[in-house]
C-alpha positions in Angstrom: 139.2 153.0 94.4 135.2 153.7 93.7 135.3 154.2 90.3 134.1 158.0 90.3 137.9 158.0 91.6 138.9 156.2 88.4 137.3 157.9 86.7 138.0 161.5 87.6 141.7 160.5 87.3 141.2 159.2 84.0 139.6 162.8 82.6 142.6 164.8 84.3 144.6 162.8 83.1 143.6 163.1 79.6 144.6 166.0 78.5 148.5 165.5 80.1 148.6 162.5 77.6 147.2 163.3 74.8 149.8 166.9 74.3 152.2 163.5 75.5 151.1 161.8 72.8 150.9 164.9 69.8 154.5 165.3 71.0 155.6 162.0 70.3 153.7 162.1 67.0 155.1 164.9 66.0 159.3 164.2 66.9 158.4 160.9 65.3 157.2 161.9 62.2 160.5 164.8 61.7 162.5 162.1 62.1 161.2 159.8 60.0 159.7 161.5 57.7 160.5 165.2 55.2 157.1 167.2 56.9 155.7 167.2 60.1 152.8 164.9 60.1 151.0 163.7 63.3 149.9 160.7 62.9 146.1 160.6 64.8 145.8 157.0 65.8 149.4 157.1 67.5 148.3 160.3 69.6 145.2 158.5 71.1 146.5 155.4 71.0 149.5 156.6 73.7 146.9 159.0 75.4 144.7 156.5 76.4 147.1 153.6 77.4 149.2 155.9 79.4 146.2 157.9 81.3 144.7 153.9 81.8 148.5 153.3 83.0 148.5 156.7 85.3 145.2 155.4 86.7 146.1 152.2 87.6 149.5 152.6 88.8 147.2 154.9 91.9 144.1 152.4 92.2 147.3 149.7 93.2 148.5 152.0 94.7 145.4 153.1 97.1 145.0 150.3 97.2 147.9 148.9 98.9 148.3 151.5 100.8 144.5 151.0 102.5 145.9 147.7 103.2 149.4 148.8 105.6 146.9 150.8 107.1 
């Protein structure tokens, strides 16, 4: 997978993973605090890690698929 495709996949998956990060931070604050508090560092960390994970997994699967065919 070339760099352009990887960056495009990262750009597409980042907003979705950002929403997941907001939900994770929101649920965590409801469970362990008396008020709703969104920790933006956690949100961005979760979003970046998930987006990189999705991009890496997709590129790995694509390389494996090309090697088999």
